[in-house]
C-alpha positions in Angstrom: -26.5 4.7 87.0 -25.8 3.7 83.4 -27.8 5.6 80.7 -27.8 5.6 76.9 -26.9 2.7 74.7 -25.8 -0.6 76.2 -25.1 -3.9 74.6 -26.0 -7.3 76.2 -24.5 -10.1 74.1 -25.4 -9.1 70.5 -28.4 -7.0 71.4 -28.5 -3.2 71.9 -30.8 -1.5 74.4 -31.3 2.1 75.4 -31.4 3.1 79.1 -33.3 6.3 79.9 -32.2 8.7 82.6 -34.4 6.9 85.1 -32.5 3.7 84.3 -35.6 2.1 82.7 -35.2 0.5 79.2 -36.7 2.6 76.4 -39.3 0.9 74.1 -40.9 2.2 70.9 -39.4 5.0 68.8 -36.2 6.8 69.9 -34.7 9.9 68.3 -31.0 9.9 69.2 -29.2 13.0 67.9 -31.5 13.2 64.8 -31.5 9.5 64.0 -34.5 7.4 64.6 -34.4 3.9 66.1 -37.1 1.4 67.2 -36.8 -0.6 70.4 -39.2 -3.5 70.7 -41.4 -4.4 73.7 -38.5 -6.0 75.5 -36.3 -3.0 74.7 -34.1 -4.6 72.1 -33.1 -2.5 69.1 -34.8 -3.6 65.9 -33.2 -4.0 62.5 -34.5 -4.8 59.0 -38.2 -4.3 58.0 -40.5 -3.1 60.7 -44.3 -3.0 60.5 -45.5 -0.3 63.0 -49.3 -0.2 63.1 -49.6 -1.0 59.4 -46.8 1.3 58.3 -43.5 -0.3 57.0 -40.1 1.2 57.8 -36.6 -0.1 57.2 -33.9 0.0 60.0 -30.3 -0.7 58.8 -27.9 -3.0 60.4 -27.0 -0.3 63.0 -30.7 0.1 63.8 -31.0 3.5 62.1 -34.2 4.2 60.2 -33.6 5.0 56.6 -35.5 7.7 54.6 -35.5 9.1 51.1 -34.0 6.0 49.6 -34.9 2.6 48.0 -34.4 -0.7 49.8 -35.0 -4.0 48.1 -36.9 -2.2 45.4 -39.2 -0.4 47.9 -39.1 3.4 48.1 -39.0 5.0 51.5 -40.2 8.6 51.8 -39.0 11.5 53.9 -40.7 10.1 57.1 -39.0 6.8 56.5 -42.3 5.1 55.7 -42.6 2.8 52.6 -44.3 4.8 49.8 -46.7 2.3 48.2 
């Protein structure tokens, strides 16, 4: 059974050891990713329960940097 990252067309998904698609936050080797309700990896600005995060083109959450003039803290959350 396939596990880990898999690509379908232009969309990335993460298959857990059970074979089920992962949704929500995923820490893969120290890098955080967000997989939406259908399991698709998110990119760009993400609002998670009122907190904004930025996921780069590879889906990795950025932290301790500034994107589009918005400062992201150590947790990756936008510092207002």
